[in-house]
All heavy atoms as an XYZ file, in Angstrom:
929
protein
N      47.639     71.185     83.864
C      48.619     70.165     84.192
C      47.903     69.019     84.875
O      47.109     69.217     85.770
C      49.671     70.797     85.080
O      50.430     69.833     85.728
N      48.178     67.766     84.456
C      47.493     66.631     85.041
C      48.312     65.366     84.901
O      49.305     65.331     84.197
N      47.866     64.312     85.600
C      48.543     63.013     85.546
C      47.584     61.987     84.958
O      46.428     61.906     85.374
C      48.981     62.581     86.945
C      50.056     63.461     87.507
N      51.373     63.295     87.186
C      49.999     64.519     88.342
C      52.088     64.202     87.814
N      51.281     64.975     88.526
N      48.057     61.183     84.013
C      47.238     60.184     83.346
C      47.997     58.873     83.258
O      49.197     58.816     83.412
C      46.873     60.655     81.925
C      46.164     61.974     81.902
C      46.845     63.144     81.604
C      44.817     62.053     82.215
C      46.199     64.365     81.601
C      44.160     63.266     82.213
C      44.854     64.416     81.900
O      44.207     65.617     81.906
N      47.301     57.773     82.967
C      47.938     56.489     82.717
C      48.346     55.737     83.968
O      49.233     54.896     83.912
N      47.728     55.989     85.101
C      48.127     55.319     86.338
C      47.847     53.817     86.281
O      48.563     53.027     86.848
C      47.443     55.952     87.536
C      47.938     57.353     87.802
C      47.352     57.885     89.108
N      47.619     59.292     89.249
C      48.714     59.782     89.818
N      49.639     58.983     90.262
N      48.893     61.073     89.919
N      46.797     53.382     85.595
C      46.478     51.970     85.503
C      47.509     51.179     84.720
O      47.659     49.979     84.896
N      48.249     51.820     83.833
C      49.261     51.157     83.009
C      50.663     51.356     83.581
O      51.642     51.081     82.915
C      49.207     51.706     81.583
C      47.875     51.475     80.914
S      47.757     51.978     79.179
C      48.670     53.486     79.092
N      50.784     51.840     84.784
C      52.067     52.123     85.429
C      52.883     53.141     84.634
O      54.094     53.044     84.549
C      52.870     50.838     85.640
C      52.119     49.794     86.403
N      51.859     49.914     87.746
C      51.549     48.641     85.998
C      51.166     48.865     88.143
N      50.963     48.066     87.100
N      52.176     54.083     84.040
C      52.807     55.173     83.307
C      52.364     56.464     83.968
O      51.186     56.676     84.206
C      52.386     55.191     81.827
C      52.849     53.924     81.119
C      52.949     56.414     81.125
C      52.334     53.802     79.706
N      53.319     57.321     84.265
C      53.001     58.619     84.829
C      53.287     59.665     83.761
O      54.356     59.662     83.156
C      53.864     58.879     86.066
O      53.612     60.172     86.554
N      52.317     60.525     83.516
C      52.487     61.570     82.507
C      52.080     62.900     83.093
O      51.053     63.009     83.767
C      51.650     61.258     81.277
N      52.899     63.898     82.868
C      52.585     65.252     83.304
C      52.422     66.113     82.057
O      53.328     66.195     81.233
C      53.701     65.799     84.187
C      53.369     67.144     84.772
C      54.398     67.595     85.763
C      53.982     68.931     86.344
N      54.956     69.443     87.271
N      51.265     66.724     81.938
C      50.930     67.506     80.757
C      51.207     68.974     81.031
O      50.818     69.507     82.058
C      49.444     67.305     80.373
C      49.082     68.115     79.144
C      49.149     65.831     80.161
N      51.896     69.602     80.111
C      52.206     71.021     80.178
C      51.744     71.630     78.864
O      51.528     70.922     77.894
C      53.715     71.210     80.381
C      54.083     72.626     80.723
O      53.491     73.574     80.236
N      55.094     72.768     81.560
N      51.645     72.930     78.804
C      51.184     73.575     77.577
C      52.193     73.428     76.432
O      51.821     73.411     75.269
C      50.848     75.058     77.828
C      49.994     75.607     76.692
C      52.095     75.884     78.029
C      49.311     76.907     77.011
N      53.482     73.262     76.743
C      54.513     73.156     75.716
C      54.956     71.735     75.425
O      55.535     71.474     74.388
C      55.744     73.965     76.119
C      55.439     75.438     76.226
O      54.668     75.969     75.440
N      56.016     76.087     77.215
N      54.718     70.801     76.354
C      55.225     69.442     76.195
C      54.472     68.486     77.115
O      53.679     68.908     77.944
C      56.721     69.377     76.502
C      57.088     69.933     77.847
C      56.998     69.163     78.994
C      57.498     71.251     77.985
C      57.312     69.686     80.236
C      57.813     71.780     79.223
C      57.719     70.983     80.339
O      58.019     71.495     81.567
N      54.765     67.193     76.939
C      54.237     66.150     77.820
C      55.426     65.350     78.325
O      56.239     64.875     77.533
C      53.266     65.215     77.072
C      52.075     65.996     76.525
C      52.797     64.088     77.974
C      51.189     65.173     75.613
N      55.554     65.205     79.653
C      56.584     64.351     80.242
C      55.951     63.009     80.583
O      54.923     62.964     81.268
C      57.161     64.976     81.522
C      58.114     66.112     81.233
O      58.685     66.130     80.137
O      58.297     66.958     82.120
N      56.557     61.931     80.107
C      56.050     60.584     80.359
C      57.126     59.808     81.101
O      58.263     59.727     80.648
C      55.692     59.869     79.042
C      54.615     60.655     78.305
C      55.239     58.437     79.319
C      54.321     60.145     76.930
N      56.775     59.237     82.259
C      57.711     58.442     83.057
C      57.299     56.979     82.983
O      56.141     56.640     83.224
C      57.709     58.925     84.501
N      58.259     56.126     82.651
C      58.004     54.681     82.547
C      59.289     53.934     82.843
O      60.325     54.204     82.224
C      57.511     54.342     81.151
C      57.411     52.877     80.841
C      56.006     52.380     81.039
N      55.919     51.019     80.508
C      55.327     50.050     81.129
N      54.749     50.277     82.268
N      55.287     48.862     80.616
N      59.248     53.016     83.797
C      60.393     52.163     84.141
C      61.659     52.961     84.451
O      62.754     52.590     84.042
C      60.682     51.160     83.025
C      59.553     50.169     82.829
O      58.804     49.904     83.760
N      59.427     49.661     81.622
N      61.536     54.072     85.124
C      62.700     54.859     85.513
C      63.208     55.813     84.439
O      64.176     56.530     84.658
N      62.586     55.831     83.267
C      62.980     56.744     82.197
C      61.917     57.824     82.045
O      60.729     57.562     82.216
C      63.129     56.006     80.862
C      64.258     55.029     80.847
C      64.022     53.678     81.051
C      65.550     55.446     80.636
C      65.060     52.769     81.045
C      66.597     54.546     80.618
C      66.360     53.206     80.826
N      62.358     59.034     81.702
C      61.423     60.128     81.461
C      61.592     60.571     80.017
O      62.704     60.846     79.562
C      61.675     61.312     82.420
C      61.451     60.862     83.855
C      60.767     62.482     82.064
C      61.761     61.905     84.891
N      60.478     60.617     79.295
C      60.479     61.033     77.902
C      59.707     62.341     77.802
O      58.620     62.478     78.345
C      59.803     59.976     77.024
C      60.443     58.620     77.135
C      59.951     57.678     78.018
C      61.538     58.310     76.361
C      60.536     56.432     78.128
C      62.135     57.067     76.456
C      61.632     56.125     77.340
N      60.274     63.317     77.103
C      59.600     64.589     76.886
C      59.160     64.659     75.422
O      59.971     64.547     74.522
C      60.520     65.759     77.200
C      59.850     67.107     76.915
C      60.548     68.234     77.589
N      60.214     68.164     79.013
C      60.737     68.965     79.928
N      61.598     69.875     79.587
N      60.393     68.844     81.195
N      57.873     64.823     75.227
C      57.316     64.912     73.884
C      56.943     66.348     73.581
O      56.254     67.002     74.350
C      56.064     64.031     73.769
C      56.243     62.548     73.995
C      54.896     61.848     73.945
C      57.164     61.963     72.949
N      57.410     66.823     72.446
C      57.010     68.135     71.940
C      56.391     67.914     70.571
O      56.869     67.087     69.808
C      58.204     69.069     71.808
C      58.824     69.421     73.127
C      60.011     70.328     72.912
N      60.692     70.495     74.161
C      60.906     71.665     74.727
N      60.534     72.750     74.119
N      61.517     71.739     75.869
N      55.365     68.642     70.273
C      54.663     68.465     69.017
C      54.816     69.701     68.154
O      54.803     70.820     68.642
C      53.172     68.209     69.262
C      52.921     66.976     70.074
C      52.639     67.068     71.420
C      53.006     65.734     69.491
C      52.415     65.937     72.171
C      52.790     64.592     70.226
C      52.492     64.692     71.574
N      54.937     69.476     66.857
C      55.007     70.577     65.900
C      53.903     70.374     64.891
O      53.776     69.308     64.300
C      56.355     70.600     65.173
C      56.407     71.497     63.940
C      56.322     72.957     64.362
C      57.643     71.249     63.145
N      53.113     71.385     64.741
C      52.084     71.379     63.721
C      52.487     72.441     62.713
O      52.697     73.600     63.088
C      50.698     71.703     64.343
C      49.626     71.733     63.283
C      50.374     70.714     65.435
N      52.636     72.084     61.420
C      53.075     73.075     60.425
C      52.220     74.338     60.414
O      52.728     75.430     60.208
C      52.970     72.320     59.103
C      53.131     70.884     59.478
C      52.483     70.760     60.837
N      50.931     74.207     60.684
C      50.062     75.380     60.723
C      50.499     76.336     61.834
O      50.484     77.550     61.675
C      48.613     74.947     60.917
C      47.627     76.073     60.849
C      46.209     75.547     60.973
C      45.220     76.687     60.900
N      43.844     76.204     61.047
N      50.904     75.770     62.963
C      51.362     76.592     64.085
C      52.605     77.388     63.691
O      52.738     78.555     64.022
C      51.665     75.704     65.285
C      52.132     76.469     66.498
C      52.436     75.546     67.662
O      52.031     74.376     67.645
O      53.087     76.036     68.589
N      53.513     76.749     62.960
C      54.730     77.442     62.520
C      54.376     78.610     61.597
O      54.958     79.687     61.697
C      55.643     76.462     61.807
C      56.988     77.041     61.458
C      57.919     76.003     60.869
O      57.637     74.810     60.951
O      58.935     76.423     60.314
N      53.414     78.428     60.719
C      52.991     79.511     59.819
C      52.347     80.648     60.609
O      52.570     81.820     60.309
C      52.024     78.986     58.767
C      52.679     78.100     57.733
C      51.674     77.574     56.736
C      52.346     76.598     55.793
N      51.384     75.975     54.868
N      51.556     80.315     61.621
C      50.940     81.350     62.460
C      52.003     82.139     63.201
O      51.919     83.361     63.328
C      49.962     80.721     63.457
C      48.658     80.189     62.888
C      47.881     79.434     63.964
C      47.813     81.316     62.320
N      53.027     81.437     63.710
C      54.113     82.127     64.425
C      54.873     83.049     63.481
O      55.270     84.136     63.860
C      55.070     81.112     65.018
C      54.430     80.253     66.015
C      55.120     80.504     67.330
N      54.341     79.812     68.315
C      53.699     80.441     69.265
N      53.781     81.720     69.385
N      52.987     79.774     70.117
N      55.123     82.587     62.273
C      55.887     83.386     61.314
C      55.142     84.675     60.962
O      55.764     85.690     60.679
C      56.174     82.574     60.059
N      53.814     84.633     60.986
C      53.046     85.830     60.653
C      52.773     86.701     61.878
O      51.984     87.628     61.823
C      51.732     85.438     59.986
O      50.941     84.692     60.889
N      53.445     86.387     63.008
C      53.356     87.164     64.251
C      51.942     87.247     64.813
O      51.578     88.235     65.446
C      53.924     88.571     64.064
C      55.414     88.540     63.877
O      56.094     87.678     64.416
N      55.927     89.469     63.093
N      51.127     86.226     64.580
C      49.801     86.165     65.194
C      49.980     85.636     66.609
O      50.666     84.646     66.834
C      48.865     85.256     64.376
C      48.622     85.868     62.997
C      47.545     85.026     65.105
C      47.817     85.007     62.076
N      49.366     86.283     67.565
C      49.469     85.855     68.958
C      48.907     84.447     69.103
O      47.846     84.126     68.589
C      48.693     86.835     69.825
O      48.578     86.335     71.112
N      49.627     83.592     69.807
C      49.234     82.188     69.965
C      49.578     81.757     71.370
O      50.208     82.485     72.124
C      49.972     81.359     68.908
C      49.297     80.084     68.537
C      48.098     80.102     67.860
C      49.868     78.871     68.860
C      47.489     78.923     67.502
C      49.268     77.685     68.517
C      48.077     77.706     67.825
N      49.231     80.556     71.785
C      49.391     80.140     73.175
C      50.802     79.768     73.570
O      51.114     79.713     74.731
C      48.430     79.024     73.515
C      48.499     77.831     72.622
C      47.800     77.628     71.484
C      49.326     76.691     72.775
N      48.133     76.431     70.916
C      49.068     75.836     71.692
C      50.274     76.300     73.720
C      49.708     74.626     71.532
C      50.906     75.086     73.552
C      50.617     74.273     72.479
N      51.713     79.477     72.664
C      53.088     79.150     73.019
C      53.912     80.429     72.943
O      53.955     81.066     71.899
C      53.680     78.076     72.074
C      55.108     77.763     72.454
C      52.828     76.827     72.108
N      54.550     80.845     74.051
C      55.215     82.149     74.082
C      56.579     82.161     73.393
O      57.609     82.260     74.037
C      55.354     82.428     75.583
C      55.453     81.063     76.190
C      54.612     80.164     75.341
N      56.622     82.015     72.058
C      57.876     82.188     71.325
C      57.559     82.626     69.907
O      56.458     82.437     69.413
C      58.717     80.909     71.348
S      58.009     79.542     70.463
N      58.543     83.199     69.253
C      58.341     83.711     67.909
C      58.452     82.585     66.894
O      58.857     81.471     67.209
C      59.372     84.793     67.600
O      60.650     84.198     67.491
N      58.114     82.880     65.642
C      58.212     81.885     64.580
C      59.632     81.419     64.368
O      59.880     80.233     64.138
N      60.591     82.325     64.469
C      61.998     81.948     64.296
C      62.456     81.028     65.415
O      63.150     80.031     65.174
C      62.866     83.201     64.238
N      62.053     81.325     66.653
C      62.422     80.473     67.787
C      61.797     79.094     67.660
O      62.425     78.089     67.963
C      61.979     81.110     69.103
C      62.763     82.322     69.499
C      62.152     82.993     70.726
O      60.964     82.859     70.989
N      62.970     83.733     71.455
N      60.549     79.045     67.206
C      59.870     77.769     67.033
C      60.581     76.926     65.982
O      60.768     75.724     66.159
C      58.411     77.991     66.639
C      57.565     76.730     66.492
C      57.425     76.057     67.860
C      56.208     77.065     65.922
N      61.002     77.553     64.897
C      61.708     76.815     63.842
C      63.049     76.295     64.361
O      63.446     75.180     64.060
C      61.914     77.699     62.618
C      62.508     76.945     61.455
C      62.539     77.756     60.196
C      63.089     76.904     59.068
N      63.098     77.605     57.810
N      63.746     77.097     65.149
C      65.019     76.653     65.726
C      64.792     75.461     66.648
O      65.511     74.466     66.580
C      65.717     77.810     66.482
C      66.845     77.309     67.351
C      66.242     78.839     65.489
N      63.774     75.536     67.512
C      63.505     74.467     68.479
C      63.007     73.193     67.831
O      63.302     72.098     68.300
C      62.479     74.935     69.514
C      62.992     75.958     70.466
C      61.901     76.442     71.410
O      60.760     76.017     71.328
N      62.259     77.351     72.301
N      62.241     73.304     66.758
C      61.601     72.122     66.190
C      62.248     71.597     64.917
O      62.023     70.455     64.555
C      60.118     72.415     65.898
O      60.037     73.519     64.996
C      59.364     72.709     67.172
N      63.053     72.396     64.241
C      63.668     71.958     62.987
C      65.190     71.953     63.091
O      65.837     70.924     62.887
C      63.213     72.846     61.803
C      63.891     72.426     60.521
C      61.700     72.797     61.642
N      65.771     73.100     63.436
C      67.225     73.240     63.405
C      67.917     72.425     64.495
O      68.841     71.667     64.198
C      67.614     74.723     63.532
O      66.910     75.467     62.535
C      69.101     74.910     63.345
N      67.500     72.583     65.753
C      68.171     71.865     66.848
C      68.081     70.347     66.729
O      69.079     69.666     66.947
C      67.662     72.348     68.201
C      68.172     73.729     68.627
C      67.591     74.122     69.976
C      69.678     73.769     68.681
N      66.924     69.772     66.370
C      66.918     68.315     66.160
C      67.831     67.873     65.031
O      68.468     66.818     65.109
C      65.453     67.999     65.848
C      64.689     69.083     66.502
C      65.557     70.301     66.377
N      67.928     68.680     63.983
C      68.820     68.358     62.858
C      70.279     68.383     63.320
O      71.051     67.462     63.028
C      68.581     69.359     61.731
C      69.316     69.069     60.481
N      68.998     68.015     59.663
C      70.377     69.683     59.914
C      69.823     68.000     58.633
N      70.677     68.999     58.770
N      70.662     69.414     64.045
C      72.026     69.520     64.576
C      72.301     68.387     65.554
O      73.372     67.766     65.536
C      72.238     70.899     65.247
C      73.535     70.943     66.034
C      72.227     72.005     64.207
N      71.329     68.085     66.397
C      71.488     67.014     67.381
C      71.727     65.665     66.712
O      72.567     64.879     67.165
C      70.247     66.950     68.261
O      70.345     65.897     69.167
N      71.023     65.389     65.628
C      71.229     64.111     64.940
C      72.612     64.041     64.314
O      73.252     62.985     64.319
C      70.149     63.883     63.882
O      70.289     64.786     62.817
N      73.107     65.164     63.792
C      74.467     65.177     63.233
C      75.521     64.992     64.329
O      76.513     64.290     64.124
C      74.721     66.472     62.459
C      74.074     66.482     61.120
N      74.476     65.684     60.082
C      73.031     67.196     60.645
C      73.730     65.900     59.024
N      72.830     66.818     59.351
N      75.312     65.609     65.479
C      76.257     65.443     66.583
C      76.231     64.017     67.122
O      77.271     63.466     67.496
C      75.964     66.445     67.699
C      76.225     67.911     67.355
C      75.800     68.813     68.504
C      77.677     68.139     66.992
N      75.058     63.406     67.121
C      74.958     62.011     67.552
C      75.709     61.096     66.596
O      76.440     60.198     67.031
C      73.479     61.581     67.641
O      72.818     62.431     68.565
C      73.358     60.138     68.088
N      75.565     61.323     65.296
C      76.292     60.489     64.334
C      77.794     60.705     64.446
O      78.577     59.765     64.289
C      75.808     60.754     62.911
O      76.174     62.040     62.485
N      78.203     61.934     64.749
C      79.633     62.211     64.938
C      80.158     61.470     66.163
O      81.262     60.915     66.132
C      79.861     63.716     65.086
C      81.305     64.176     65.200
C      82.051     63.912     63.892
C      81.362     65.647     65.536
N      79.359     61.428     67.223
C      79.802     60.725     68.434
C      79.863     59.215     68.216
O      80.641     58.524     68.878
C      78.907     61.061     69.618
O      77.637     60.502     69.451
N      79.050     58.699     67.289
C      79.125     57.272     66.971
C      80.356     56.944     66.131
O      80.922     55.861     66.235
C      77.855     56.823     66.248
C      76.578     56.850     67.081
C      75.376     56.546     66.213
C      76.675     55.876     68.239
N      80.778     57.884     65.295
C      81.966     57.674     64.457
C      83.254     57.821     65.257
O      84.224     57.117     65.021
C      81.988     58.669     63.299
C      80.976     58.399     62.230
C      81.062     59.454     61.144
C      79.945     59.269     60.136
N      79.936     60.358     59.141
N      83.273     58.780     66.177
C      84.479     59.079     66.965
C      84.160     58.879     68.448
O      83.481     59.701     69.054
C      84.938     60.515     66.733
C      85.210     60.833     65.296
N      86.350     60.409     64.653
C      84.499     61.523     64.382
C      86.327     60.832     63.410
N      85.206     61.513     63.210
N      84.675     57.827     69.016
C      84.362     57.521     70.418
C      84.928     58.553     71.393
O      84.454     58.681     72.513
C      84.880     56.130     70.772
O      86.283     56.069     70.611
N      85.935     59.308     70.973
C      86.526     60.318     71.855
C      85.733     61.624     71.860
O      85.956     62.478     72.720
C      87.961     60.605     71.431
N      84.801     61.781     70.938
C      84.050     63.040     70.843
C      83.277     63.372     72.124
O      83.419     64.477     72.657
C      83.121     63.026     69.626
C      82.193     64.201     69.576
C      82.668     65.465     69.226
C      80.854     64.089     69.898
C      81.833     66.562     69.204
C      80.008     65.173     69.880
C      80.500     66.408     69.530
O      79.664     67.491     69.519
N      82.451     62.453     72.663
C      81.703     62.816     73.881
C      82.608     63.153     75.062
O      82.318     64.078     75.828
C      80.870     61.568     74.184
C      80.833     60.787     72.930
C      82.086     61.111     72.191
N      83.718     62.429     75.209
C      84.642     62.731     76.308
C      85.311     64.087     76.122
O      85.513     64.829     77.091
C      85.701     61.633     76.406
C      85.167     60.239     76.751
C      86.278     59.204     76.629
C      84.562     60.237     78.124
N      85.632     64.415     74.882
C      86.248     65.714     74.603
C      85.264     66.846     74.873
O      85.644     67.881     75.425
C      86.733     65.763     73.141
O      87.564     64.630     72.884
C      87.517     67.019     72.863
N      84.012     66.641     74.507
C      82.986     67.654     74.781
C      82.844     67.858     76.283
O      82.802     68.987     76.779
C      81.628     67.262     74.154
C      80.511     68.157     74.663
C      81.702     67.335     72.648
N      82.784     66.754     77.020
C      82.658     66.836     78.477
C      83.855     67.565     79.079
O      83.712     68.410     79.965
C      82.548     65.426     79.054
C      81.890     65.405     80.396
C      81.631     64.013     80.891
N      80.955     63.209     79.886
C      81.092     61.901     79.757
N      81.872     61.232     80.576
N      80.442     61.239     78.833
N      85.057     67.235     78.608
C      86.271     67.890     79.098
C      86.240     69.385     78.782
O      86.551     70.224     79.631
C      87.507     67.234     78.474
C      88.791     67.897     78.847
C      89.343     67.721     80.106
C      89.447     68.716     77.944
C      90.524     68.343     80.453
C      90.626     69.345     78.283
C      91.168     69.156     79.542
N      85.840     69.731     77.556
C      85.804     71.138     77.160
C      84.759     71.915     77.968
O      85.019     73.047     78.395
C      85.519     71.259     75.660
C      85.512     72.674     75.167
C      86.673     73.430     75.186
C      84.345     73.261     74.707
C      86.668     74.745     74.746
C      84.334     74.569     74.260
C      85.496     75.310     74.284
N      83.588     71.313     78.203
C      82.563     71.986     79.009
C      83.050     72.201     80.436
O      82.783     73.244     81.044
C      81.267     71.170     79.024
C      80.491     71.246     77.731
C      79.224     70.434     77.845
C      78.415     70.473     76.584
N      77.174     69.686     76.696
N      83.775     71.235     80.962
C      84.332     71.393     82.313
C      85.370     72.505     82.324
O      85.442     73.305     83.254
C      84.957     70.082     82.780
C      85.515     70.203     84.186
C      85.911     68.880     84.712
N      84.699     68.256     85.243
C      84.681     67.085     85.808
N      85.773     66.368     85.909
N      83.567     66.588     86.291
N      86.206     72.581     81.286
C      87.219     73.628     81.179
C      86.541     74.997     81.121
O      86.975     75.945     81.782
C      88.083     73.392     79.936
C      89.172     74.404     79.777
C      90.418     74.351     80.300
C      89.095     75.632     79.035
N      91.131     75.468     79.933
C      90.337     76.271     79.155
C      88.100     76.246     78.284
C      90.607     77.494     78.552
C      88.365     77.463     77.694
C      89.616     78.070     77.830
N      85.477     75.097     80.320
C      84.736     76.363     80.207
C      84.166     76.757     81.567
O      84.259     77.914     81.984
C      83.621     76.244     79.143
C      82.656     77.417     79.221
C      84.225     76.171     77.751
N      83.587     75.800     82.283
C      83.005     76.086     83.599
C      84.079     76.488     84.610
O      83.863     77.388     85.423
C      82.230     74.872     84.100
N      85.246     75.840     84.564
C      86.329     76.168     85.499
C      86.855     77.581     85.291
O      87.357     78.205     86.217
C      87.478     75.175     85.361
S      87.101     73.565     86.053
N      86.753     78.080     84.075
C      87.202     79.434     83.783
C      86.060     80.451     83.851
O      86.179     81.562     83.344
C      87.864     79.472     82.403
C      89.209     78.830     82.415
N      89.377     77.471     82.292
C      90.447     79.350     82.570
C      90.654     77.179     82.349
N      91.341     78.301     82.523
N      84.950     80.038     84.483
C      83.785     80.908     84.712
C      83.224     81.494     83.412
O      82.781     82.644     83.374
C      84.120     82.025     85.692
S      84.625     81.405     87.296
N      83.255     80.701     82.353
C      82.739     81.160     81.062
C      81.428     80.485     80.678
O      80.898     80.741     79.599
C      83.783     80.896     79.967
C      85.127     81.606     80.131
C      86.114     81.114     79.104
C      84.934     83.107     80.022
N      80.910     79.630     81.546
C      79.702     78.880     81.188
C      78.472     79.784     81.052
O      77.527     79.420     80.358
C      79.438     77.767     82.190
O      79.353     78.286     83.486
N      78.481     80.951     81.690
C      77.366     81.888     81.530
C      77.393     82.576     80.173
O      76.398     83.151     79.751
C      77.374     82.945     82.636
C      77.016     82.371     83.980
O      76.372     81.336     84.063
N      77.453     83.032     85.033
N      78.538     82.534     79.494
C      78.696     83.227     78.226
C      78.654     82.294     77.024
O      78.652     82.761     75.888
C      80.018     84.001     78.216
C      80.122     84.972     79.360
C      80.917     84.692     80.460
C      79.394     86.149     79.351
C      80.998     85.573     81.523
C      79.468     87.037     80.414
C      80.275     86.745     81.492
O      80.346     87.614     82.539
N      78.659     80.989     77.244
C      78.603     80.050     76.123
C      77.597     78.945     76.437
O      77.566     78.419     77.538
C      79.983     79.452     75.868
O      80.407     78.695     76.966
N      76.795     78.617     75.458
C      75.783     77.576     75.655
C      76.396     76.195     75.425
O      77.495     76.066     74.879
C      74.622     77.794     74.686
O      75.068     77.624     73.356
N      75.658     75.169     75.825
C      76.125     73.803     75.628
C      76.267     73.475     74.145
O      77.228     72.825     73.734
C      75.158     72.812     76.276
C      75.242     72.831     77.790
O      76.266     73.314     78.319
O      74.298     72.370     78.435
N      75.318     73.927     73.358
C      75.363     73.621     71.927
C      76.574     74.289     71.266
O      77.178     73.735     70.357
C      74.040     73.995     71.223
C      73.950     73.381     69.829
C      73.858     75.483     71.148
C      73.713     71.917     69.829
N      76.954     75.468     71.750
C      78.147     76.134     71.234
C      79.386     75.289     71.499
O      80.214     75.094     70.607
C      78.299     77.523     71.860
C      79.615     78.174     71.548
C      79.845     78.732     70.305
C      80.627     78.217     72.506
C      81.071     79.325     70.011
C      81.836     78.801     72.216
C      82.068     79.362     70.964
N      79.507     74.787     72.717
C      80.665     73.950     73.059
C      80.698     72.688     72.207
O      81.753     72.290     71.697
C      80.630     73.580     74.536
S      80.829     74.980     75.649
N      79.538     72.058     72.026
C      79.478     70.832     71.239
C      79.833     71.090     69.781
O      80.543     70.300     69.153
C      78.095     70.210     71.356
C      77.805     69.692     72.749
C      76.378     69.233     72.921
O      75.693     68.995     71.902
O      75.942     69.097     74.075
N      79.350     72.201     69.236
C      79.653     72.524     67.840
C      81.116     72.895     67.648
O      81.723     72.553     66.630
C      78.748     73.649     67.344
C      77.297     73.270     67.134
C      76.461     74.502     66.824
C      77.167     72.237     66.026
N      81.690     73.578     68.616
C      83.103     73.933     68.527
C      83.979     72.690     68.532
O      84.899     72.558     67.720
C      83.482     74.866     69.683
C      84.848     75.531     69.601
C      84.945     76.406     68.361
C      85.068     76.366     70.839
N      83.684     71.751     69.415
C      84.448     70.497     69.454
C      84.201     69.681     68.193
O      85.111     69.063     67.646
C      84.104     69.693     70.730
C      84.740     68.325     70.694
C      84.543     70.457     71.965
N      82.968     69.700     67.692
C      82.677     68.949     66.472
C      83.454     69.496     65.283
O      83.848     68.731     64.399
C      81.180     68.969     66.168
O      80.775     70.222     65.686
N      83.703     70.806     65.253
C      84.508     71.388     64.178
C      85.911     70.786     64.171
O      86.471     70.507     63.109
C      84.572     72.913     64.355
C      85.431     73.580     63.325
C      84.968     73.764     62.036
C      86.700     74.014     63.651
C      85.767     74.370     61.075
C      87.509     74.621     62.713
C      87.035     74.804     61.416
N      86.464     70.583     65.352
C      87.796     70.004     65.451
C      87.795     68.567     64.958
O      88.707     68.143     64.226
C      88.307     70.064     66.911
C      88.492     71.527     67.323
C      89.604     69.287     67.084
C      88.671     71.737     68.789
N      86.762     67.806     65.290
C      86.687     66.414     64.864
C      86.378     66.267     63.374
O      86.742     65.278     62.762
C      85.648     65.653     65.686
C      86.191     65.130     66.976
C      86.247     65.937     68.101
C      86.680     63.837     67.056
C      86.752     65.463     69.286
C      87.210     63.351     68.241
C      87.251     64.161     69.366
N      85.716     67.243     62.788
C      85.366     67.159     61.375
C      86.501     67.586     60.464
O      86.532     67.210     59.313
C      84.130     68.002     61.076
C      82.951     67.609     61.880
C      81.736     67.182     61.226
N      81.556     67.482     59.840
C      80.931     66.641     59.036
N      80.509     65.517     59.489
N      80.747     66.961     57.784
N      87.436     68.370     60.989
C      88.520     68.855     60.122
C      89.733     67.962     60.159
O      89.817     66.990     60.797
C      88.914     70.272     60.515
O      89.292     70.322     61.867
């Protein structure tokens, strides 16, 4: 773990799984996917990132794809983000947030908006 880019007023923290870059009050997290790494994970070869090939594919392929669809849905329907926020608050008030993930709540609300 280290810090780089101090001369350019950029702060970066390097981790084995990602790089956090801070600039002008914003923090950007960069994750990299190398197709060779995905093939190594799928064949269950031990590697430096502690997750399986299926988890890596979900994190690097499936979730970004779902996220882009949810973003486009929120651009089409201005009430979608508020409804998601309301539903997540409702789930938390009923002590169910430990049993449902954020993506589950977002997908459930998106089903209502898509139908």
